[in-house]
C-alpha positions, 0 to 999 in steps of 0.5 A: 500500500506504501508503493501506491501511496496509500496513507496508512491512517486510511487503510482501516477506513478502506478495509471497512468500506469494502467489508460494507460492500460485500455485507451490503450484497448479502443484504440484498437477499432481504432489502433490495435497495441495499444491495443496489447501493452495496454494488454501486459503492463497490464499483465506485470502490474499485475504480478508486483502486484502479485510479489509484494504481495508474497513478503509481504507475504499477500497471503489473497490478492493473489485472486484479482491481479490474477484474473485482470491478467487473464482478462489481459491475456484473452485481449492480447490472443484475440487481438493477435488471431484476429489480 
């Protein structure tokens, strides 16, 4: 994370945001709007990760956040289509 320029004080908050997104997708089973918000939040999160990786010019690391971004986009699209 240091190589990407992420400050150490931000790591806990980023971890909590990612965990909330995952739990929000699970909560989607009961409350669909929470799932939409969680999927949209995860899309924004992984777009931010890609921007951070590109700013650090660590292009070899790009496939990983792109894969997770595609999964987040897929969950958002599926949730919106089923609503």
